[in-house]
N, C-alpha and C positions, 0 to 999 in steps of 0.2 A: 568698642575700642578697636577690635580687630578689623572691622569693616572700614573704619575711619582712616586707617593708615595703610590700606592696601591699594594696589593699582586698580585702575578702572576695569569694570567687568566688560569683557569684549565678546563679540559674537561674529560668526561668519554669515554674511548675507549675500544673496544672489540678486543681481540687477538685470532687468530686461529693458534695454534701451532701444527705442525705435531709431532706425537709421537716420531719419531726418532731424531727430532731436538729440542724438547721442553726443554730438560735439558740444552743444549748449549745456547738456546735463553734466558732462564731465567737467566743463569749465566752471559751473556753479559749485561742484564738489571740490574743485581746487581752491575756490575762494574760501570755503569754510574750513578746509584742511582737516577732515575728520574720518577719512577712509583710506585704507591701504589696499591697493589693488594687487591681486594675485595674478601671476602669469599663467594663463590657461593654454599657452602655446609654447611650452618649453622646448619641444622638439622641432619647431619651425624656425628655419633660418631667418635672420632679421631682414634679409633682402627679399624674402618671399612673403612677407606679411602684407596685409591689405592696404595699410596706410603708409607704406614705405615711400611712395612718391610724394605724398604730402610732407613727410618729414624731410625729404631731400629739398623740396622747394623752400621750406622754412630755413633749412641750413644755408641754402644759397642766398636767401634774402638776408639772413643774419650776417653772412660774409660780406655782402654788399654794404650793409649798414656799417659794419666795422671799418671797411675800407673807405667809404665815402663820408662816414661820420654824420650822416643825415638820413632821414626817412620820411616817407609819406605813405599814403595808401598804396597798394600794389600798382594800380594803374597810374596814379600820380607819380609814384616813385620811378616807374619805367620811363615816363616822359621826362622827369627831372634828370634822371641818369643820362639819357640821350642828350639832353640839352647841355649838361655839364661836360660830357665827352666832346661835344662839338665845340664848346667854349675852350676847353683845354687844348684840343687839336689846333684850333685857330690861333690861340695864344702862343703855342709852341712854334707854329710857323712864323708868326710875327716876330717872336724873339730871335728865331734863326735868321730872318731877314735883317733884323736890327743888328745882330752880331756881324753879319757880313758887311753891312754898310759901315759899321764902326771900324772894322778891320781895314776896309778900303780907304776910309778917311785917314787912318794912320799911315797907310802905304803912300798915299798921295802927298802927305805932309813930309815924309822922310825921303822920298825918292829924288827930290830935287838936289839934295845934298849929295846923294850917291852919284847922280849924273854929272855934277860938277867935278867930282873927283876922277871920273874915268874918261871924260871927253878928250883929255890930252893923251890918253893911253891907247884907246881903241879907235878904229876907223869906222867908216859907214857900214861895213859888213858885220859889225858886232851886233849880236842879238842879246835879248835879256828876258827873264821871267821874274815876276815879283809876287810875293805872297806873305803869309803869316804862319808861324810854327810855334809850338809850345817851347817855352824858354829852356826847359831842362833837356830838350833834344838837340839844341844847337851844336854842342861839341861833337856829338856822334854824327849829326847831319853833315857837318863840315868835313870830317874825316872821310866819310863815305863819298862825298862829291870829289874830293881830291884823289881818292884811290881809283874810282870808276872812270873818271874823266882824265886821269893821268896828269893832273895839274893844269889842264887847259881851260879852267873856269876861274872866274874871279867873283868871290862872295863878299857881300857887305851886309851887315845886320845891325839892328838897333832895337833895344828893349822898349816895349810899350809900358809906360810907368803905371798906368791904372790897370786894375784887374778887370777881366771881362767875365760875364756870366754865361755858363754853358747852358743852352736852352734845353738840353735833354735831361741833365742831372740837377741843374740849378746851382752847381758849385762855382766858386770863383777861381778862375785860372789866370795865369800870367803867360803872356805870349810875346814874341819878338817879330819885327818886320825884317824881311830879307829881300835882297835882289841879287840875281846871279847873271853875270855877263859871260857870253861864250860866242863861238863862231861855228856855223855849220849845222845842217839839219840832224846829223847823227848825234852830236852832243845835245841838241835840243830834246831829242827823244829820250836819251839817257837821263838828263836832268829832270824831265817831267816824271819818269818812272820812279826816280829816287824820291822826289817830292811826294808822290802818291804813296810810296811805301812808308814814309815818315808822317803821313797824315797831315801834310802841310796844305793849306788852302791857297790856291793861286788866283790872282785877280788880274784883269786887263789894266795895263797902265800906258797912257799915251806917251809918245816919245818927245813931243815938244812941250815946253813949259806952259805955253798958252792953253793947250788942250788939257793939260793936267790941272791948271787953275780953274778952267770952266767946269771940268768934271768934279773937282772938289766942292765948288759952290753948289752944284746940283745934288751931290751926296749929302751935304749939310742940310739942304732943304728937305730932302726925303727923310733924313733922320729925325728932324723936328716933327714932321707929319706922322711918322711912324711911332714916335714916343707918345704923341697925343692919343693915337689909336690904342696903344698898349695900356695907357692909363684908363681909358674908357672901358676897355675889355676887362681889366682887373676890377674896376668898380662894379661892373655888371655881375661879375662872378661872385664878388663878396655879397652883393645884395641877394643873389639867389641862395647862397649858402646860409646867410643870416636868416632868411625867411624859412628855410628848411630846418635850421637848428632849433627853432622854437619848439618843435614837436619831436626832437630826437629821442628824448627819454621815453615819451609815451609809446612811440612805435618800436623802440627797442624792446620794451616790455611786452607789447602786443605780439611781436614775432616770437619771442621766447615762450610766451604762454601758448601760442598756437603749436609750437614744436612740442611742448610738454603734453598738450592735450592729445595730439596725434600719436605720440609715443605711448601714451596710456591706452588709447584705443587699440593699439596693436597688441595689448595684453588680453584683449577680449576675444571671445569666440563669436562666430557668426552662425545663426541657425540655418536650417535647410532652405528656408524661404528667402534668405538673403535680405530680409527686411528688419532684422532685429539683432542686436548685439547682446551677448550674454557675458556678464562680468561677475567675478566673485571678489568680495572685499571684506577685510576686517574692519570693524568699527565699534566704538563704545556703545553699549546698550543705552546709556543715558542720553546719547545724541541721535538716537534713531529718528526722533521727530524733526530735528534740524536737517538731517539728511533727506528725509522725505519732503520737507519743504523746499530744499534746494533742487531736488528733482522736479518738483512742480514748477519752480521758477524757470528752470531750463526748458521744460516742455512749452511753457507759455512764450518764452523768447523765440523759440524756433518756429512758432506758429503751428506746431503739430496738434492734431486733435486726439491722438492716442497717447495716454499718459505712460510714463515709465513705471515699472513695477519693482518693488523692493520686498524680498522674502528672506526671513531668517532661516538658516540651515543648521541641521544637527551634524556635528562633526566631532571626531575624537582627536583631531589635531590640536596641538598646543597653541593657544593664541599668543600674539605678541604682547609685550608688557607696555602699558601706557600709564604714566603718572602725570596727572594734570599739574601744571606749575604756573606761577605768575612771575613777575619781575623780582619779587622778594624771595620766593622759594626756589627759583631756577638755579641759582648758584649753589645752594646746598644739595639739590638733586644731582647737579653735575659732579659734585664731590663723590657721591655714592655711585653714580654711573661710571665714573672713572675706575672704580674697583671692579665693577661688573654689573651688567643689567640683571635686575632681579627676575626670578622666575614668575610666571603668571600668578597673580594674586598672593604672592609672597609678602610678608611683612616688609614695609618700606622703611629703611632707617632714616630717611631724609627728615621727617618731622622731628625726630628726637635729636638729630644732628644740629638742627637750628639752635638748640640750647647748649648741648654738650660740647660741640666743636668750639665755638668762641669762648666757652667757659674754660675748657682745658688749655686753650691757647693763652687765655689771660692768666691762668695759674703760673705758666712759664714766663709770661711777659709782664706780670703785674707791676706797674709803676703808674702812679697817678698822673704825673706830668706827661709821660710818653703816651698814656691812654688818651689824654685830652688832645694831644696833637693828632693822633690817629683818628679820633672821633671827628675832629674839625675837618681833616682832609676828606674823610668819607662823607660827611655832611655836605661838603661842597659838591661832590659828585652826585649825591642824591638830589639836592635841591636844584641843581642845574642840569639834571639828566636829559630833559627834553631838548635843551639847546645843544648839549654835547652829542646827543643822538643825531640831531639834524646836521651837525658838522661832519660826521662820519670820518673820524680820525683814522688814518691808515697805519698808525704806529701800533705794532702788534703788542708791545708791552703795555701801552696805555689801554688798548682794547681789553686786554685780559684783566687789568686792574679795575676798569670801569664795569666789566661784567660781574665782578665780585664786590661791588661797592657796598651792598647790604651785609655781606659777610664781614668786610672790614669795619663797617659801622658797629656791628654787634661785638666784634673783637675789641674795638676801642672802648665801648661802653663797659664790657666786662672787665677790661684792663683797669678802668677807673675804679671799679668796685674792688678788685683784688689789690690795687694800689692802696686803697683806703685800709683794707685788712692788713696788708704788710706795713702800712704807714710809711710808704716809700714814694717820694716825689723828687725825681732827678737825684736820687741817692741820699736825699735828706728827709728826716722825719718831721712831721707837723705836730706841734704841741698845742692842740686846740682845746683840750679839756684839763690840762694839768696832769703831770705824772702822778702815778699812784705810789711811787717810791720816794723816800726821803732819807738822806744820810745824816740829818741833824741829830736825831736821837742817839746815833752812834757816838757822838761827842758829849753826851750828857752823862756825867758820872752817876747820877742818881738812878737813871734808867738802867745803866749797866749793872749796878749793884742789885737792883731788884730782879732783873730778868737777864740772864746771860744771852738769851736769844735775841735781845735788843728789840723789844716790841715797839711798834710805831714806825719801823722802817718801811713796812709795806702796809699801805692804807686801803688797799682794794684794787681790783682790776681796772684797767683803762676802759672807758665806755665802749669804744669800738676800735678794733684793730690792735696792733702791737704797741705797747707803751713806748713813747719816744725816748725814754731813759736808756733803752737798749742800744741806741745809736752811739752812746759814748761808753758803753760797758766793755770791759776787756774780754768777756766771754760771749760777746754778741754773736760771733760766728758759730760757736758751739750751740747756743740756744736756737738760732735760726735753722741750723742743720737738723737738729732733733725735731723741731716743730714742722718743718716743711717735709721731712722724710716721712713722718707719721701721717701727715696730711695727704701725701701722695699715695700711701698705701690705702688709706681709707677711701679716697676718691676712686682709686683703681678697682678695689674690691667691689664697691657699690656699682661702678660702671659695668663690671663684668657680670655681676649677679643680675643686673637689669637686662643685659644682653641674653643671658641664659633664660630669664623669665619670659622674654619675648618669643623664644622658641616654642613655648607652650601654646601660644596663639596659632602658630603655624601648624602644629600637630593637631590641634582641635579643628582648625578650618579644613585641613586636608584629610581629616578622619583617619588618623594614624594613632590609635590608642596604644599600640605596642611601643611606639616611640615615646609616649608619655611615661609608661611604666618602666621601660628599660633604657630610656634616654634622659628625658628631662628630670625626673625625680632623682635618679642616682647622681646626675651631674650637679644639680643645685644642692643636694645634700652633701656631696663630696666637698664642694667649694665652701659651703657655709660652715661645715664642721671644722675645717682647717683655717681658711683665711677669713671667713666671717667671724670665727672665734678670735682671731688675732685682732680684728678691728674692735671687738668688744673689750679685749684686754687693754687696748690703747685708751679707750674712753674710761675704763675702770681705773687705770693708773692715774689719769688726769684728775679724776674725782677723789680718789682715795688718798692722794698725797698733795700736800701744800708746800709753801715756801719753806716751812720749818722742818718738814719731814722728808723733803725730796732727796736728801743725801742718802737715805736708807732705802730708796726705791730700787727694786731689782731690775735687771736688764730684760726687756721684752725679747730681744733677739736671742739671748742665751736661753731664756725660758721656752721659746718656740722651738729651738733646736733640741733641747732636752725633751720636749714633748714627743718628738719623733723617735728619740733614742730611749724613751721610757726611763730616763735618768732623773731621779728625784732626790738624790743624795748629794747634790752639788752644794758645798758649804759656802761658795762665793756668791750664790744666787738664791736668795730665800724665796719661798712661795709668796704669791700675791694675796691669796685668800685661802680659807680653810676648805678642805676637800678638793683642792686643785688637782691632785694626782688622780683621783677617781674620775673626775669629769674629763680631764684631758685624755686619759686612757680610753674612756668610753668613746670620745669623739674620734680618736685615731682608729679604733676598731670599726666604728660606723663608716668612716671614710674608706677603710680597706674593704669592707663588705660591699661597698658600692661598685668597686672595680669589676668583680665578676658579673654583676648585673649589666654593666655597660659593655662587657665583652660579648654578651648574647646578641646575635644579629637582630636588629630591629628594623632595618630598611626592607621590609617585606611588603609586597604590593597589598593595598587595602582590600582587593578582591579576595585575597587568601585569608585575611583576618576574618572576614564576614562569612567564611564557609562553614563556620561552626565546628571545625576540627580542633582537637586538643593541640596545645602549644607544642608538645613533643613531636606530634606528627608534622606540624608545619616546619619544624626545625630539623627534621631528620634528613640525613644525606641521601635523599632519593634522587637518582639520576636516571631520567627516562623510565621511571617505574621499576627499575631493576633493584629490588631490595626485598629479600624474603621476609625481613622482620616487619614489614608494613602489611597490615591486614585490612587496611581501610581502602575504600574506593577513592582514589585521588583525582581531583579535578585536572583538566588538561593544563591549566595555568601553572599548577604546582610542578608538573612534569618539566616545565621549562625553567624552573627555579634552580639556580646554581648555588648550592649552599657554600661551597668552598670559596668562591669569589666574594660572597657577602661576608663570610666569616673573616677573611683576611682584611677586607675593607673596614669592618667593624673593629678589629683588633688595632689597626693603624689609627683609627679615629680615637679609640679609647686611650692609647698610649700618648697620642698627640694632645688630647684634652688634659690628661692627668699631669703630664710634664708641662703643658702649656699653662696650667694654673700657677705653677711656680714661676716659669719664665715670664709670663704675662704680668704677674704681680710685680716682679722685679723690673719689668719694662716701664711700669708707671713711675718708677723712681726718676725717670727723666723729667718729670714735673718738678721734682726737687732740684735736680742738677741744673736744668736750664734756668730756673728761677734764681738760683744762687749765682749762676754765671752772669745773668743779666744784671743783677743787683751789684755784683762786684765790678763788672765792666763799667757800669754807670758811675760807681764811686771812684774808680780809677780815672775816668774821664773828667769828673769834677775836680779831683785833687790835682791832676797833672795839667789841666788846662784852665778851668774857670777860677780856681783858687789863686793862681798867679796874678790874674788881673785884679781880683778883689783885694789882694794884699797890698797893692800900690795905692798911695794917697796923694801923689803929686798930680799937677795938671797933665804932665806927660803920661802919668798913669791912667788918666781918663781916656786919652787917645789909645793907649795900649789896651785898656779894658774893652774899648769898642772893637778893636781888631780881634782880641782874644775871644770876645763874645761871638763874633762872626764865625771864628774857627770852631768854637764850641757848638754853635747851632748847626753848622755843616756836618761836623762829626756825629752829633746826636742824630740827625736825620739819616745820614748815610749808614752809620754803623748800628746804632741802637734801634732805630725805627725800621730801616729797610733790611739790613743783614740779619739782625737779631729777630726781627719780625718774621722774615722768611724762614729762619731756622725753627722758630716756635711753630709756625704754620705747618711745616713739613712733619715735625714730631707729632703735632696734634692729628695730622692726617694719618700717620702710621698707627697711632693709638686707636683710631676709629676703624681703620681697615683691618688690622691684625688682631688687636686685643678685644674689640667690641663686636664688629660685624661678623666675625667668624663664629660667634656663639649661636647665631640664628639665621644668618643671611648666606644663602648659597650663591646667588648672583650668576646663574648660568642660563639665563633666559636671553631673549632677543628683543630688541627695541621696536616699538610701534613707529613706523616711518610713514606717515600719511602723505598722500598726494596733496601738496599745498603750494600755491604760487609764492607764498611768502618765503619759504625756504629756497625755492628755485631762484628767486630774484634777489635774495639777501646778499648784500655785499657786491653786487654786480654793477651798480650805478652810483654816480656821485652827483650831488646837487651842484 
């Protein structure tokens, strides 16, 4: 049992990789993902490692692929990149030429109107410049012309209605046509400088109408020809990109794999001959054959005649922890790992969590109807998982729910079971087998005369679950509170005792006998003497009293308190059985006797235990051998033993455990509290919402019922399934982390992180 639920046995291995086959061998190891490379060059700067240039080339190629969103083989990619650069440069030049011609077309179209307005004002000495400027700069441009030229210019402008494309940025801009009339070379120089400062484009414009008309016709022809060339250029560019895009995913993956392999090779050492790379890896012992086969494949692919060598190494270093999982167990393992990565070969709580976690959740969430809805939702995710995985949804919330689909499925199935036990379906009970209670004999005078206890009222227990008659009983809440509270204590004590029992397998495996005698045995005796006894009292009370004698049953809570106070003269609470005082006194004394045993430090190195020295010598406060009372020859390891630190640590652990037994048992009462809260909230929702629609019998009531049922369904999903489900999930998580796992699980190890392409590429690409 201990070996079955422990992490994989790991070993440290040394690899001798020939230079010509090192890349292929590491690539094959990345495919199987079963080795974790150790950095053998921790003091070497990353820029001084052997394969730093290869890593840089891969990063540059990766950058180019991200920018261009295409890829080919390195040679093909370089050729394609140059071709695209040339296409883009030519296309930008063509677009710039097209913009200039378009602006000139608008200038020629507008200038005739400007000339007609100024012919009567200016003489033959009048000069002009025409151009195009951004529309938002017109007011500032006009003020600057007026101030610099002292009002000796005449500006006319008109907006271009259609937007124009900027060839550099691709943005749509709005511009205006302008023409400036002036006299003299001095003003001409000033006007051109102002136009240059405002980034206005100036174009030649003929003075005569005939010349302007001929130029306009030529510009229109050139625009048509240029538009055709632009269309052909864009079509060619799209064909090139589409051809390249067919392999974009493949080459993105190849480049990232190359970068990962070279980065891994930088972790290796190079021997003196410069022909062999030496690597150290952690790997599972069970996968040694697979690793050896991967190295053989890599050697064959590289064409090398010298095989790579794999040797196991002896080491005292703590190996990483590796727990093999599949799509079903990975979710439960993640729950455990969120608390802490287990120590190497420590008992793994995940296999037990597969059952206990959804069951404790269901105890708090138990409702047949809600469990069916949760199970159906989880079944949808499970049955369509291959299609949903292929879709690669980016929604973080959906991804988290999808990763825990098997957890949700088991939570739903267990909720159906506990819903049957509670006989609760959307806050209503199901009367499948007929109630075991009947009130008819209470109204029969003959029965009343014969038996004051009114025999025949109770005809036997309901076959499974709680009798539906309790749904209409006035003391329903009192009965359910008592039942669920005792059930919570029973489940909690069993759960904690099971956690303490698992610690025995850790002590046996790690060869710590002192932990068994001074740790496990006192701990389990302490808990069983007090809280195990309380569970026995609960079962005894259920069996010893029936419906007729239950009114005389003593209170277990008061009896348990009196047990610690040694108070057995309470007239309000009679004993449950004969000899109760003797047994309870003995159990309390046994529990108290366990405390000093737990206070003795037991976290002593196993090497000290097997020295054969007496226990008092091992526990004596010897510091660096300075203690005159010690007459034994102490081993060097014992001289490094700090008794004070260990004693304080053990005292804290003992106090925490003893007080924790009380607080942890009380913590399991959350099973009762949340179960009650869920049932009451479900009942309130039914009474305040669904009952209103069902009470109406008119045709309008049918419409109202449809609306109310929709509201009831939404509130059920949002509040009772999602919010209440999340609350029960978090409380079940806390019960496992704090109340269960701390009894045997340290969780201070470090995770096995193998070199695997799957984890490197996961989530990086989309179909």
